C-alpha positions as CSV (number, residue, x, y, z in Angstrom):
1,M,0.0,0.2,-0.1
2,A,1.9,3.2,-1.2
3,L,1.8,6.1,-3.8
4,A,3.3,5.6,-7.7
5,G,7.3,4.9,-7.2
6,T,7.1,4.1,-4.0
7,K,10.2,1.5,-3.9
8,L,9.3,-2.2,-2.5
9,A,12.1,-3.8,-1.7
10,A,12.5,-7.6,-3.1
11,V,11.8,-9.6,0.4
12,A,8.8,-6.7,0.7
13,A,7.4,-8.1,-2.2
14,L,7.8,-11.6,-1.9
15,D,6.0,-11.3,1.9
16,L,3.2,-8.9,0.3
17,Q,2.5,-11.7,-3.1
18,I,2.8,-14.0,-0.5
19,Q,0.4,-13.1,2.1
20,S,-2.2,-11.9,-1.0
21,K,-2.8,-15.4,-1.3
22,G,-3.8,-15.5,2.2
23,V,-1.4,-17.5,3.9
24,P,-0.2,-16.8,7.4
25,L,3.4,-16.0,8.3
26,I,5.6,-14.6,10.3
27,G,8.7,-13.7,7.8
28,I,10.9,-14.0,5.1
29,S,14.5,-13.4,4.4
30,G,16.9,-13.6,1.7
31,P,18.0,-14.7,-1.0
32,P,18.1,-17.3,-0.7
33,W,14.3,-17.4,0.5
34,V,13.3,-18.8,3.4
35,I,9.6,-18.6,4.7
36,T,8.8,-18.7,8.9
37,F,5.0,-20.0,8.3
38,D,3.2,-18.9,10.9
39,P,1.6,-22.1,12.9
40,S,-1.7,-22.4,11.7
41,A,-0.4,-22.6,7.6
42,T,-1.2,-25.4,6.3
43,Q,0.9,-27.9,4.1
44,A,-1.4,-26.4,1.1
45,Q,-0.3,-23.3,1.5
46,K,3.1,-23.4,2.5
47,D,3.7,-25.5,-0.8
48,Q,2.5,-22.3,-2.1
49,A,4.2,-20.1,-0.9
50,N,7.5,-22.0,-1.5
51,A,6.4,-22.1,-5.2
52,I,6.3,-18.3,-5.4
53,A,9.1,-18.0,-4.4
54,A,10.4,-20.5,-5.8
55,A,9.3,-18.1,-9.1
56,F,10.4,-15.0,-7.6
57,D,13.0,-13.4,-9.4
58,G,14.7,-11.3,-6.0
59,K,14.4,-7.8,-7.2
60,D,12.6,-4.5,-6.1
61,R,9.4,-3.2,-7.5
62,V,8.0,0.0,-7.6
63,F,4.4,0.8,-7.3
64,R,2.3,1.7,-10.4
65,D,0.4,4.6,-11.5
66,L,-2.7,4.6,-11.6
67,S,-3.3,5.3,-15.5
68,D,-0.8,2.4,-16.1
69,I,-3.2,0.4,-14.0
70,R,-6.5,1.5,-14.9
71,G,-5.2,0.8,-18.9
72,S,-4.7,-2.7,-17.8
73,L,-7.8,-3.2,-16.2
74,Q,-9.5,-1.2,-19.4
75,A,-7.4,-4.7,-21.6
76,L,-9.6,-6.5,-19.6
77,S,-12.3,-8.7,-21.3
78,T,-15.9,-7.9,-20.6
79,G,-16.2,-10.7,-18.8
80,Q,-12.9,-9.9,-16.9
81,F,-13.6,-7.2,-15.5
82,G,-17.0,-8.1,-14.5
83,N,-15.7,-10.8,-12.7
84,V,-13.7,-8.2,-10.5
85,W,-16.3,-6.0,-10.3
86,N,-18.5,-8.5,-8.8
87,D,-15.6,-9.3,-6.3
88,L,-15.1,-5.4,-5.3
89,S,-18.1,-4.7,-5.3
90,A,-19.5,-7.8,-2.9
91,A,-20.3,-7.5,0.6
92,A,-17.7,-8.3,3.0
93,G,-19.4,-9.4,6.2
94,A,-20.7,-5.9,7.9
95,V,-19.4,-4.1,5.1
96,P,-21.5,-3.6,1.9
97,R,-18.9,-3.8,-0.8
98,K,-15.5,-5.4,-0.1
99,Y,-13.5,-2.0,-1.7
100,L,-15.1,-0.1,1.0
101,T,-12.8,-2.3,3.7
102,D,-9.6,-0.3,1.7
103,T,-7.0,0.7,4.2
104,G,-4.5,2.6,2.0
105,P,-3.6,5.6,0.7
106,N,-6.6,5.9,-1.9
107,V,-9.5,5.0,0.6
108,G,-10.4,8.6,0.6
109,A,-10.8,8.5,-3.5
110,I,-12.1,4.9,-3.2
111,F,-15.1,6.7,-0.9
112,C,-15.7,9.3,-3.1
113,Y,-15.8,6.6,-6.1
114,D,-17.9,4.5,-4.1
115,H,-20.7,8.0,-3.5
116,V,-20.5,9.1,-7.3
117,I,-21.4,5.3,-8.5
118,Y,-24.4,4.2,-6.2
119,V,-25.3,7.7,-4.9
120,V,-25.3,10.3,-7.7
121,G,-25.2,8.2,-10.4
122,G,-24.7,8.4,-14.9
123,T,-24.6,7.1,-17.9
124,A,-23.6,3.3,-18.2
125,V,-20.3,4.7,-20.0
126,Q,-19.8,6.7,-16.8
127,I,-20.8,4.1,-14.6
128,R,-17.8,2.3,-16.0
129,A,-15.1,5.4,-16.0
130,G,-15.6,5.3,-12.2
131,Q,-15.7,1.4,-11.7
132,L,-12.6,1.3,-13.6
133,S,-10.7,4.1,-11.7
134,L,-12.4,2.8,-8.1
135,A,-10.4,-1.0,-9.2
136,A,-7.7,1.1,-10.2
137,L,-6.9,2.5,-6.9
138,Y,-7.9,-0.7,-5.0
139,V,-5.9,-2.7,-7.1
140,Q,-3.0,0.0,-6.8
141,D,-3.4,0.0,-2.6
142,N,-3.5,-4.1,-3.0
143,A,-0.7,-4.7,-5.5
144,Y,-1.4,-8.4,-5.3
145,Y,-5.3,-8.4,-5.6
146,L,-5.4,-9.4,-9.0
147,D,-2.6,-11.8,-9.5
148,Q,-4.2,-14.8,-10.9
149,P,-7.3,-14.6,-8.4
150,A,-9.5,-17.0,-7.6
151,F,-12.5,-15.6,-8.8
152,D,-10.5,-15.5,-12.4
153,T,-7.5,-16.9,-12.5
154,S,-6.5,-15.6,-16.2
155,I,-6.5,-12.2,-15.0
156,S,-3.3,-10.4,-13.6
157,V,-3.0,-6.7,-13.1
158,L,-1.0,-6.0,-10.6
159,G,-0.3,-3.2,-8.8
160,V,3.6,-3.0,-8.5
161,K,6.4,-3.6,-11.7
162,P,9.6,-4.2,-11.3
163,A,12.2,-1.2,-10.1
164,P,14.4,-0.2,-13.4
């Protein structure tokens, strides 16, 4: 969760990627990558984390610009973006829409887009534009949210990219 251009050290990027998959861990060190798992981690979660670590290139990352993320979201098929929006706008516990649980630096803008989309409204094209922008804000705050998510593994839109 950071602003565009903010550097993320390789070990922090790997930690963030693994935790985004719901794997409970205590920490990561390396390279070579050594993962210390929380005792509650299942063997399947450990295997998943170890596979992610084995494939990790060891490079630092930087958070992507919102316009870059939005462009990647626009490039998704209608069905893929529909799956993203269905997940983002679904209830999350007592919260009416998942994206309202965001705690990153874009949370204020996300709440504004929520108001525009659900209260102010607009044409279908305007609503779609708002959904794309809101999703971009969420992805920047949750960099690995769309890293082959369970609801559509054909999607890969990351909020980070390799550092120059």
